VEXZA-306995 format. One record per atom (N, C-alpha, C): x negated, y negated, z; atom name; residue number from 1. Coordinates in Angstrom, 1 decimal, padded with zeros to 4 digits. Each point is the difference from the previous one (the first is absolute). Layout:
<nutors>
xx, yy, zz, atom, n
X, Y, Z, CA, NUM
...
</nutors>
This chain:
<nutors>
xx, yy, zz, atom, n
054.0, -064.0, -064.7, N, 1
-000.9, 001.2, 000.0, CA, 1
000.1, 000.6, -001.4, C, 1
-001.1, 000.2, -000.7, N, 2
000.0, 000.6, -001.3, CA, 2
000.3, 001.5, 000.1, C, 2
000.7, 000.5, -001.0, N, 3
000.4, 001.4, -000.1, CA, 3
-001.0, 000.7, -000.8, C, 3
-000.5, 001.1, 000.5, N, 4
-001.0, 000.8, -000.7, CA, 4
000.7, 001.1, -000.7, C, 4
-000.2, 000.1, -001.3, N, 5
000.5, 001.1, -000.8, CA, 5
-001.1, 000.7, -000.7, C, 5
-000.1, 001.3, 000.1, N, 6
-001.2, 000.7, -000.5, CA, 6
000.0, 000.2, -001.6, C, 6
000.7, -000.9, -000.7, N, 7
000.0, 000.2, -001.5, CA, 7
-000.4, -001.3, -000.6, C, 7
-000.8, 000.0, -001.1, N, 8
-000.4, -001.2, -000.7, CA, 8
001.2, -000.5, -000.8, C, 8
000.8, 000.9, -000.6, N, 9
001.2, -000.4, -000.7, CA, 9
000.9, 001.2, -000.2, C, 9
001.1, -000.1, -000.8, N, 10
000.9, 001.1, -000.1, CA, 10
-000.6, 001.2, -000.7, C, 10
-000.9, -000.3, -001.0, N, 11
-000.6, 001.1, -000.7, CA, 11
-000.9, 000.8, 000.9, C, 11
-000.7, -000.7, 000.9, N, 12
-000.9, 000.7, 000.9, CA, 12
000.9, 000.9, 001.0, C, 12
001.1, -000.6, 000.4, N, 13
000.9, 000.8, 000.9, CA, 13
000.5, 001.2, -000.8, C, 13
000.3, -000.1, -001.3, N, 14
000.5, 001.2, -000.7, CA, 14
-001.1, 001.0, -000.1, C, 14
-001.3, -000.4, -000.2, N, 15
-001.1, 000.9, -000.1, CA, 15
-000.1, 000.8, 001.3, C, 15
000.2, -000.7, 001.1, N, 16
-000.1, 000.6, 001.4, CA, 16
001.1, 001.0, 000.1, C, 16
001.2, -000.4, -000.4, N, 17
001.2, 000.9, 000.1, CA, 17
-000.2, 001.2, -000.9, C, 17
-000.6, -000.2, -001.1, N, 18
-000.2, 001.2, -001.0, CA, 18
-000.9, 001.0, 000.6, C, 18
-001.0, -000.4, 000.8, N, 19
-000.9, 000.9, 000.6, CA, 19
000.8, 000.9, 001.0, C, 19
000.8, -000.7, 000.9, N, 20
000.8, 000.7, 001.0, CA, 20
001.0, 001.0, -000.7, C, 20
000.7, -000.5, -001.0, N, 21
001.0, 000.7, -000.7, CA, 21
-000.6, 001.3, -000.7, C, 21
-001.2, -000.1, -000.6, N, 22
-000.6, 001.1, -000.6, CA, 22
-000.2, 001.1, 001.0, C, 22
-000.5, -000.4, 001.2, N, 23
-000.3, 001.0, 001.1, CA, 23
001.3, 000.6, 000.5, C, 23
001.0, -000.9, 000.2, N, 24
001.3, 000.5, 000.5, CA, 24
000.7, 001.0, -001.0, C, 24
-000.1, -000.3, -001.3, N, 25
000.6, 000.9, -001.0, CA, 25
-000.7, 001.3, 000.0, C, 25
-001.3, 000.0, 000.1, N, 26
-000.8, 001.3, 000.1, CA, 26
000.4, 000.8, 001.2, C, 26
000.2, -000.7, 001.1, N, 27
000.3, 000.8, 001.2, CA, 27
001.5, 000.4, 000.1, C, 27
000.9, -000.8, -000.5, N, 28
001.5, 000.3, 000.0, CA, 28
000.4, 000.8, -001.1, C, 28
-000.6, -000.1, -001.2, N, 29
000.4, 000.7, -001.2, CA, 29
-001.2, 000.5, -000.7, C, 29
-000.8, 000.9, 000.7, N, 30
-001.2, 000.5, -000.6, CA, 30
000.2, 000.8, -001.3, C, 30
001.1, 000.6, -000.2, N, 31
000.3, 000.8, -001.2, CA, 31
000.4, -000.8, -001.2, C, 31
000.2, -001.3, 000.2, N, 32
000.4, -001.0, -001.0, CA, 32
001.3, 000.4, -000.7, C, 32
000.9, 000.5, 000.7, N, 33
001.3, 000.4, -000.6, CA, 33
000.9, -001.2, -000.1, C, 33
-000.4, -001.1, 000.5, N, 34
000.9, -001.2, 000.0, CA, 34
-000.7, -001.1, -000.7, C, 34
000.7, -000.6, -001.0, N, 35
-000.6, -001.1, -000.8, CA, 35
000.3, -001.3, 000.6, C, 35
-001.0, -000.8, 000.3, N, 36
000.3, -001.4, 000.6, CA, 36
000.2, -001.0, -001.1, C, 36
000.9, -001.0, 000.3, N, 37
000.2, -001.1, -000.8, CA, 37
-000.1, -001.2, 000.9, C, 37
-000.7, -001.1, -000.4, N, 38
-000.1, -001.2, 000.8, CA, 38
001.1, -001.0, -000.4, C, 38
000.7, -000.5, 001.0, N, 39
001.0, -001.0, -000.2, CA, 39
-000.4, -001.3, 000.7, C, 39
-000.3, -001.0, -000.7, N, 40
-000.4, -001.3, 000.5, CA, 40
001.2, -000.9, 000.2, C, 40
000.0, -000.8, 001.1, N, 41
001.0, -001.1, 000.1, CA, 41
-000.8, -001.2, -000.4, C, 41
000.4, -000.6, -001.2, N, 42
-000.7, -001.2, -000.5, CA, 42
000.5, -001.2, 000.8, C, 42
-000.8, -001.0, 000.0, N, 43
-001.3, -000.1, -000.7, CA, 43
-001.1, 000.4, 000.9, C, 43
000.1, -000.2, 001.3, N, 44
-001.1, 000.3, 000.9, CA, 44
-000.5, 001.5, 000.0, C, 44
001.0, 000.9, -000.3, N, 45
-000.4, 001.4, 000.1, CA, 45
-000.7, 000.5, -001.2, C, 45
000.0, -000.7, -001.1, N, 46
-000.6, 000.5, -001.3, CA, 46
-001.6, 000.0, 000.2, C, 46
-000.6, -001.0, 000.5, N, 47
-001.5, 000.1, 000.1, CA, 47
-000.4, 001.0, 001.0, C, 47
000.8, 000.4, 000.9, N, 48
-000.3, 001.0, 001.0, CA, 48
000.3, 001.4, -000.6, C, 48
001.0, 000.1, -000.8, N, 49
000.4, 001.3, -000.6, CA, 49
-000.9, 000.4, -001.2, C, 49
-000.5, -001.0, -000.7, N, 50
-000.8, 000.4, -001.2, CA, 50
-001.2, 000.8, 000.3, C, 50
-000.9, -000.3, 001.0, N, 51
-001.1, 000.9, 000.3, CA, 51
000.4, 001.3, 000.5, C, 51
001.2, 000.1, 000.6, N, 52
000.5, 001.3, 000.5, CA, 52
000.4, 000.9, -001.1, C, 52
000.7, -000.5, -001.0, N, 53
000.4, 000.7, -001.1, CA, 53
-001.2, 000.5, -000.9, C, 53
-001.0, -000.9, -000.1, N, 54
-001.2, 000.3, -000.7, CA, 54
-000.8, 001.1, 000.6, C, 54
-000.2, -000.1, 001.3, N, 55
-000.8, 001.0, 000.8, CA, 55
000.7, 001.3, 000.0, C, 55
001.3, 000.0, 000.2, N, 56
000.8, 001.3, 000.1, CA, 56
000.4, 000.5, -001.4, C, 56
-000.3, -000.8, -001.0, N, 57
000.3, 000.4, -001.4, CA, 57
001.5, 000.4, -000.2, C, 57
000.8, -001.0, 000.4, N, 58
001.4, 000.2, -000.1, CA, 58
000.7, -001.2, -000.5, C, 58
001.3, 000.1, -000.4, N, 59
000.7, -001.1, -000.6, CA, 59
000.3, -001.1, 001.0, C, 59
000.1, -001.2, -000.5, N, 60
000.3, -001.2, 000.8, CA, 60
001.3, -000.5, -000.5, C, 60
001.0, -000.1, 000.9, N, 61
001.3, -000.5, -000.3, CA, 61
000.2, -001.2, 000.9, C, 61
001.0, -000.8, -000.3, N, 62
000.4, -001.1, 000.9, CA, 62
001.5, 000.3, 000.5, C, 62
000.2, -000.4, 001.2, N, 63
001.4, 000.0, 000.5, CA, 63
000.2, -001.4, 000.6, C, 63
000.9, -000.8, -000.6, N, 64
000.1, -001.4, 000.3, CA, 64
001.1, -000.2, 001.0, C, 64
-000.3, -000.6, 001.1, N, 65
000.9, -000.3, 001.1, CA, 65
-000.2, -001.5, 000.3, C, 65
001.0, -000.7, 000.2, N, 66
-000.1, -001.5, 000.3, CA, 66
000.8, -000.2, 001.3, C, 66
-000.5, -001.0, 000.8, N, 67
000.7, -000.4, 001.2, CA, 67
001.2, -000.8, -000.5, C, 67
001.1, 000.2, 000.8, N, 68
001.2, -000.9, -000.2, CA, 68
-000.2, -001.1, 001.0, C, 68
-000.1, -001.2, -000.5, N, 69
-000.3, -001.1, 000.9, CA, 69
001.1, -001.1, -000.1, C, 69
000.0, -000.9, 000.9, N, 70
000.9, -001.2, 000.0, CA, 70
-000.8, -001.1, -000.7, C, 70
000.6, -000.8, -000.8, N, 71
-000.6, -001.1, -000.7, CA, 71
-000.8, -000.9, 001.0, C, 71
000.6, -000.2, 001.2, N, 72
-000.6, -001.0, 000.9, CA, 72
-001.2, 000.6, 000.7, C, 72
-000.2, 001.3, 000.0, N, 73
-001.1, 000.7, 000.7, CA, 73
-000.4, 001.2, -000.8, C, 73
-000.9, -000.2, -001.1, N, 74
-000.3, 001.1, -000.8, CA, 74
-000.9, 001.1, 000.6, C, 74
-000.5, -000.3, 001.2, N, 75
-000.9, 001.0, 000.7, CA, 75
000.8, 000.9, 000.9, C, 75
001.2, -000.4, 000.4, N, 76
000.9, 000.9, 000.8, CA, 76
000.7, 001.0, -000.8, C, 76
-000.3, 001.3, 000.3, N, 77
000.6, 001.1, -000.7, CA, 77
001.4, 000.3, 000.5, C, 77
001.0, -000.2, -000.8, N, 78
001.4, 000.3, 000.4, CA, 78
000.3, 001.5, -000.4, C, 78
-000.8, 000.5, -000.9, N, 79
000.1, 001.3, -000.6, CA, 79
-001.0, 000.2, -001.1, C, 79
000.2, 001.1, -000.7, N, 80
-000.9, 000.3, -001.2, CA, 80
000.8, 000.8, -001.0, C, 80
-000.4, -000.2, -001.2, N, 81
000.7, 000.7, -001.1, CA, 81
-001.1, 000.5, -001.0, C, 81
000.3, 001.1, -000.7, N, 82
-000.9, 000.5, -001.0, CA, 82
000.6, -000.4, -001.4, C, 82
-000.8, 000.2, -001.0, N, 83
000.5, -000.3, -001.4, CA, 83
001.1, 000.9, -000.4, C, 83
000.0, 001.2, 000.6, N, 84
001.1, 000.9, -000.4, CA, 84
001.3, -000.1, 000.9, C, 84
000.0, -001.0, 000.9, N, 85
001.2, -000.3, 000.7, CA, 85
000.1, 000.5, 001.4, C, 85
-001.0, 000.8, 000.5, N, 86
000.1, 000.4, 001.4, CA, 86
-000.2, -001.3, 000.9, C, 86
000.7, 000.0, 001.1, N, 87
000.0, -001.2, 000.8, CA, 87
000.1, 000.4, 001.5, C, 87
-000.7, -000.8, 000.8, N, 88
000.2, 000.1, 001.5, CA, 88
000.1, -001.4, 000.5, C, 88
000.7, -000.1, 001.1, N, 89
000.1, -001.3, 000.6, CA, 89
-000.5, 000.0, 001.4, C, 89
-000.6, -001.1, 000.5, N, 90
-000.4, -000.1, 001.4, CA, 90
001.2, -000.4, 000.8, C, 90
-000.2, -000.1, 001.3, N, 91
001.0, -000.5, 000.9, CA, 91
000.3, -001.5, -000.3, C, 91
-000.8, -000.7, -000.7, N, 92
000.2, -001.4, -000.3, CA, 92
000.8, -000.3, -001.2, C, 92
000.5, 001.1, -000.6, N, 93
000.7, -000.3, -001.3, CA, 93
001.2, -000.9, 000.2, C, 93
000.3, -000.8, -001.1, N, 94
001.0, -001.0, 000.1, CA, 94
001.4, 000.7, 000.2, C, 94
000.9, -000.6, 000.8, N, 95
001.3, 000.6, 000.2, CA, 95
000.9, -000.1, -001.2, C, 95
-000.2, -001.1, -000.8, N, 96
000.9, -000.2, -001.1, CA, 96
-000.4, 001.0, -001.1, C, 96
000.9, 000.8, -000.5, N, 97
-000.2, 000.9, -001.1, CA, 97
-000.4, -000.7, -001.3, C, 97
000.5, -001.2, -000.2, N, 98
-000.3, -000.8, -001.2, CA, 98
-001.5, -000.4, 000.1, C, 98
-000.5, -000.5, 001.2, N, 99
-001.4, -000.3, 000.1, CA, 99
-000.9, 001.2, -000.1, C, 99
000.4, 001.1, 000.5, N, 100
-000.7, 001.3, -000.1, CA, 100
-000.2, 000.3, -001.5, C, 100
001.1, -000.1, -000.8, N, 101
-000.1, 000.4, -001.4, CA, 101
-000.9, -001.0, -000.8, C, 101
000.1, -001.3, 000.4, N, 102
-000.8, -001.0, -000.7, CA, 102
-001.5, 000.3, 000.2, C, 102
-000.4, 000.2, 001.3, N, 103
-001.4, 000.2, 000.4, CA, 103
-000.5, 001.3, -000.6, C, 103
000.9, 001.0, 000.1, N, 104
-000.4, 001.3, -000.5, CA, 104
-000.2, 000.0, -001.5, C, 104
000.9, -000.7, -000.7, N, 105
-000.2, -000.1, -001.5, CA, 105
-001.3, -000.7, -000.4, C, 105
-000.3, -001.1, 000.7, N, 106
-001.2, -000.7, -000.3, CA, 106
-001.2, 000.8, 000.2, C, 106
-000.1, 000.8, 001.1, N, 107
-001.1, 000.9, 000.3, CA, 107
-000.1, 001.1, -001.0, C, 107
001.1, 000.6, -000.4, N, 108
000.0, 001.1, -000.9, CA, 108
-000.4, -000.4, -001.4, C, 108
000.3, -001.2, -000.4, N, 109
-000.4, -000.6, -001.3, CA, 109
-001.5, -000.1, 000.0, C, 109
-000.6, -000.5, 001.1, N, 110
-001.5, -000.1, 000.1, CA, 110
-000.6, 001.3, -000.1, C, 110
000.6, 001.0, 000.7, N, 111
-000.6, 001.4, 000.0, CA, 111
000.1, 000.6, -001.4, C, 111
001.1, -000.2, -000.7, N, 112
000.2, 000.6, -001.3, CA, 112
-001.0, -000.7, -001.0, C, 112
-000.1, -001.3, 000.1, N, 113
-001.0, -000.7, -000.9, CA, 113
-001.4, 000.5, 000.2, C, 113
-000.4, 000.2, 001.3, N, 114
-001.3, 000.4, 000.3, CA, 114
-000.2, 001.5, -000.5, C, 114
001.0, 000.8, 000.2, N, 115
-000.1, 001.4, -000.5, CA, 115
-000.2, 000.0, -001.6, C, 115
000.8, -000.8, -000.6, N, 116
-000.1, -000.1, -001.5, CA, 116
-001.4, -000.4, -000.4, C, 116
-000.6, -000.9, 000.7, N, 117
-001.3, -000.5, -000.4, CA, 117
-001.1, 001.1, 000.2, C, 117
000.2, 001.0, 000.9, N, 118
-000.9, 001.0, 000.3, CA, 118
000.3, 001.3, -000.8, C, 118
001.2, 000.2, -000.4, N, 119
000.5, 001.3, -000.6, CA, 119
-000.8, 000.4, -001.2, C, 119
-000.5, -000.9, -000.8, N, 120
-000.8, 000.4, -001.2, CA, 120
-001.3, 000.7, 000.4, C, 120
-000.5, -000.2, 001.2, N, 121
-001.2, 000.5, 000.5, CA, 121
000.1, 001.3, 000.8, C, 121
001.2, 000.4, 000.3, N, 122
000.2, 001.1, 000.9, CA, 122
000.6, 001.2, -000.8, C, 122
-000.4, 001.3, 000.4, N, 123
000.4, 001.1, -000.8, CA, 123
001.5, 000.4, 000.3, C, 123
000.6, -000.6, 001.0, N, 124
001.4, 000.3, 000.3, CA, 124
000.3, 001.5, 000.3, C, 124
-000.8, 000.5, 000.9, N, 125
000.1, 001.4, 000.4, CA, 125
001.2, 000.3, 000.9, C, 125
000.5, 001.2, -000.1, N, 126
001.0, 000.5, 000.9, CA, 126
-000.7, 000.6, 001.2, C, 126
000.1, -000.6, 001.2, N, 127
-000.7, 000.5, 001.1, CA, 127
000.5, 001.3, 000.7, C, 127
001.1, 000.5, -000.5, N, 128
000.6, 001.2, 000.6, CA, 128
-001.1, 001.1, 000.2, C, 128
-000.1, 000.5, 001.2, N, 129
-001.0, 001.1, 000.3, CA, 129
-001.4, -000.5, 000.1, C, 129
-000.3, -001.3, -000.2, N, 130
-001.4, -000.5, 000.1, CA, 130
-000.2, -000.6, 001.4, C, 130
-001.3, -000.3, 000.2, N, 131
-000.4, -000.7, 001.2, CA, 131
-000.1, -001.5, -000.4, C, 131
000.9, -000.8, 000.6, N, 132
000.1, -001.4, -000.3, CA, 132
-000.9, -000.8, 001.1, C, 132
-001.0, -000.6, -000.5, N, 133
-000.9, -000.9, 000.9, CA, 133
000.5, -001.4, -000.2, C, 133
000.7, -000.6, 001.0, N, 134
000.5, -001.3, -000.1, CA, 134
-001.0, -001.0, 000.6, C, 134
-000.5, -000.9, -000.8, N, 135
-001.1, -000.9, 000.4, CA, 135
000.4, -001.4, 000.0, C, 135
-000.3, -000.7, 001.0, N, 136
000.1, -001.5, 000.1, CA, 136
-001.2, -000.5, 000.6, C, 136
-000.2, -001.4, 000.0, N, 137
-001.2, -000.6, 000.6, CA, 137
000.2, -000.1, 001.5, C, 137
001.1, 000.3, 000.6, N, 138
000.2, 000.0, 001.4, CA, 138
001.5, 000.0, 000.2, C, 138
000.4, 000.2, 001.3, N, 139
001.4, -000.1, 000.4, CA, 139
000.1, -001.0, 001.0, C, 139
001.0, -001.0, -000.2, N, 140
000.2, -001.0, 001.1, CA, 140
001.3, 000.3, 000.7, C, 140
001.1, -000.1, -000.7, N, 141
001.3, 000.3, 000.6, CA, 141
000.5, 001.4, -000.3, C, 141
-000.5, 000.5, -001.1, N, 142
000.4, 001.4, -000.5, CA, 142
001.3, 000.0, -000.9, C, 142
000.6, -001.2, -000.2, N, 143
001.2, 000.0, -000.8, CA, 143
-000.2, 000.5, -001.5, C, 143
-001.0, -000.5, -000.7, N, 144
-000.2, 000.4, -001.3, CA, 144
-000.5, 001.4, -000.1, C, 144
-000.8, 000.5, 000.9, N, 145
-000.4, 001.4, 000.1, CA, 145
001.2, 000.9, 000.2, C, 145
000.9, -000.4, 000.9, N, 146
001.1, 000.8, 000.3, CA, 146
000.9, 000.2, -001.2, C, 146
000.3, -001.1, -000.7, N, 147
000.9, 000.1, -001.1, CA, 147
-000.7, 000.8, -001.2, C, 147
-001.3, -000.2, -000.1, N, 148
-000.7, 000.7, -001.1, CA, 148
000.1, 001.5, 000.3, C, 148
-000.2, 000.4, 001.3, N, 149
000.1, 001.4, 000.3, CA, 149
001.4, 000.6, -000.2, C, 149
001.0, -000.8, 000.3, N, 150
001.4, 000.4, -000.2, CA, 150
000.2, 000.3, -001.5, C, 150
-000.5, -000.8, -000.8, N, 151
000.2, 000.1, -001.5, CA, 151
-000.8, 001.3, -000.4, C, 151
-001.2, 000.2, 000.5, N, 152
-000.8, 001.1, -000.4, CA, 152
000.5, 001.3, 000.5, C, 152
000.5, 000.0, 001.2, N, 153
000.6, 001.3, 000.5, CA, 153
001.2, 000.5, -000.8, C, 153
000.7, -000.9, -000.6, N, 154
001.1, 000.4, -000.9, CA, 154
-000.5, 000.8, -001.2, C, 154
-001.2, -000.1, -000.3, N, 155
-000.6, 000.7, -001.2, CA, 155
-000.7, 001.3, 000.4, C, 155
000.1, 000.4, 001.3, N, 156
-000.4, 001.3, 000.5, CA, 156
-001.4, 000.4, -000.2, C, 156
-001.0, -000.9, 000.4, N, 157
-001.3, 000.5, 000.0, CA, 157
-000.2, 001.1, 001.1, C, 157
-001.0, 000.8, -000.2, N, 158
-000.2, 001.1, 001.0, CA, 158
-000.5, -000.6, 001.3, C, 158
-000.8, -001.0, 000.0, N, 159
-000.5, -000.7, 001.2, CA, 159
-000.2, -001.5, -000.3, C, 159
000.2, -000.8, 001.0, N, 160
-000.3, -001.4, -000.1, CA, 160
-001.0, -000.4, 001.0, C, 160
-001.1, -000.6, -000.4, N, 161
-001.0, -000.5, 000.9, CA, 161
-000.1, -001.5, -000.1, C, 161
000.1, -000.8, 001.1, N, 162
-000.3, -001.4, 000.0, CA, 162
-001.5, -000.2, 000.2, C, 162
-000.5, -000.8, -000.9, N, 163
-001.5, -000.2, 000.0, CA, 163
-000.2, -001.5, 000.0, C, 163
-000.5, -000.6, 001.1, N, 164
-000.2, -001.4, 000.1, CA, 164
-001.3, -000.3, 000.8, C, 164
-000.7, -001.0, -000.4, N, 165
-001.3, -000.3, 000.8, CA, 165
000.3, -000.5, 001.4, C, 165
001.1, -000.7, 000.2, N, 166
000.3, -000.5, 001.3, CA, 166
001.5, -000.1, 000.2, C, 166
000.4, 000.3, 001.3, N, 167
001.4, -000.1, 000.4, CA, 167
000.0, -000.4, 001.5, C, 167
000.9, -000.7, 000.5, N, 168
000.1, -000.4, 001.4, CA, 168
000.2, 001.3, 000.9, C, 168
-000.7, 000.0, 001.1, N, 169
000.1, 001.1, 000.9, CA, 169
001.4, 000.3, 000.4, C, 169
000.8, -001.0, 000.2, N, 170
001.4, 000.2, 000.5, CA, 170
000.9, 000.6, -001.1, C, 170
-000.4, 000.1, -001.3, N, 171
000.8, 000.6, -001.0, CA, 171
-000.4, 001.4, -000.3, C, 171
-001.1, 000.5, 000.5, N, 172
-000.6, 001.3, -000.4, CA, 172
001.0, 001.1, 000.2, C, 172
000.7, 000.1, 001.1, N, 173
001.0, 001.1, 000.2, CA, 173
001.1, -000.1, -000.9, C, 173
000.5, -001.2, -000.3, N, 174
001.1, -000.1, -001.0, CA, 174
-000.5, 000.4, -001.4, C, 174
-001.2, -000.4, -000.4, N, 175
-000.5, 000.4, -001.3, CA, 175
-000.2, 001.5, -000.1, C, 175
-000.5, 000.6, 001.1, N, 176
-000.1, 001.5, 000.0, CA, 176
001.3, 000.7, -000.2, C, 176
001.0, -000.6, 000.6, N, 177
001.4, 000.6, -000.1, CA, 177
000.5, -000.1, -001.5, C, 177
-000.5, -000.9, -000.8, N, 178
000.5, -000.2, -001.3, CA, 178
-000.6, 000.9, -001.1, C, 178
-001.1, 000.7, 000.4, N, 179
-000.8, 000.7, -001.0, CA, 179
-000.5, 001.4, 000.5, C, 179
-000.6, 000.7, -000.8, N, 180
-000.6, 001.3, 000.4, CA, 180
-001.4, -000.2, 000.6, C, 180
-000.7, -001.1, -000.4, N, 181
-001.3, -000.3, 000.5, CA, 181
-000.2, -001.5, -000.1, C, 181
-000.6, -000.5, 001.0, N, 182
-000.4, -001.5, 000.0, CA, 182
-001.6, 000.0, 000.0, C, 182
-000.5, -000.7, -001.0, N, 183
-001.4, -000.2, -000.1, CA, 183
-000.3, -001.5, 000.1, C, 183
-000.6, -000.5, 001.1, N, 184
-000.3, -001.4, 000.2, CA, 184
-001.4, -000.1, 000.6, C, 184
-000.7, -001.0, -000.4, N, 185
-001.4, -000.1, 000.4, CA, 185
-000.2, -000.8, 001.3, C, 185
000.9, -001.0, 000.2, N, 186
-000.1, -000.8, 001.2, CA, 186
001.3, -000.5, 000.5, C, 186
000.2, -000.2, 001.2, N, 187
001.3, -000.4, 000.6, CA, 187
-000.3, -001.2, 000.9, C, 187
-000.2, -001.2, -000.5, N, 188
-000.3, -001.1, 000.8, CA, 188
001.2, -000.4, 000.9, C, 188
-000.3, -000.5, 001.2, N, 189
001.0, -000.6, 000.8, CA, 189
000.5, -001.4, -000.4, C, 189
-001.0, -000.8, -000.5, N, 190
000.4, -001.3, -000.6, CA, 190
000.0, 000.3, -001.5, C, 190
001.2, -000.1, -000.5, N, 191
000.2, 000.4, -001.4, CA, 191
000.0, -001.2, -000.9, C, 191
-000.9, 000.1, -001.1, N, 192
000.1, -001.2, -000.9, CA, 192
001.2, 000.1, -000.9, C, 192
000.7, -001.2, -000.2, N, 193
001.2, 000.0, -000.7, CA, 193
-000.3, -000.8, -001.3, C, 193
</nutors>
């Protein structure tokens, strides 16, 4: 059975999110006392985040988070790590501390390399007291989003909103508990991976 998604591509999804976010910002912060900054999780989140930053006329940053995976199964998330070293583990994490360290180090190197590649294009703002709009192209397991939020919360933004075009219905309550506001456009029951 083909899966219907209401977006032509990631850029179109970002344009749709930008429309909703503009309205939400006007209703939640009509006095404009809070400055938004868009944080994209690359690579998929960048084409979604760019139209949002453009339409809201705000800075676009990246926050790099990588899945920690086993070499035998690169799709299975054992955890996630950010370039700045925040880490979370799933219940599937390896029991061996040596294996944990090896897998963690490999994922963190990938995250650091990716951040370095993007850093020349980002203003490197301090989000303290700002509204952080965290954007990805979707949420599947939530591991990379969770660790990205953990890293961002340490920098004390005033509010954090998760902004994604799609997320599985079964994760909505969890995502809402991680942020001040969740903006998602669709919650398919059959989720594309």
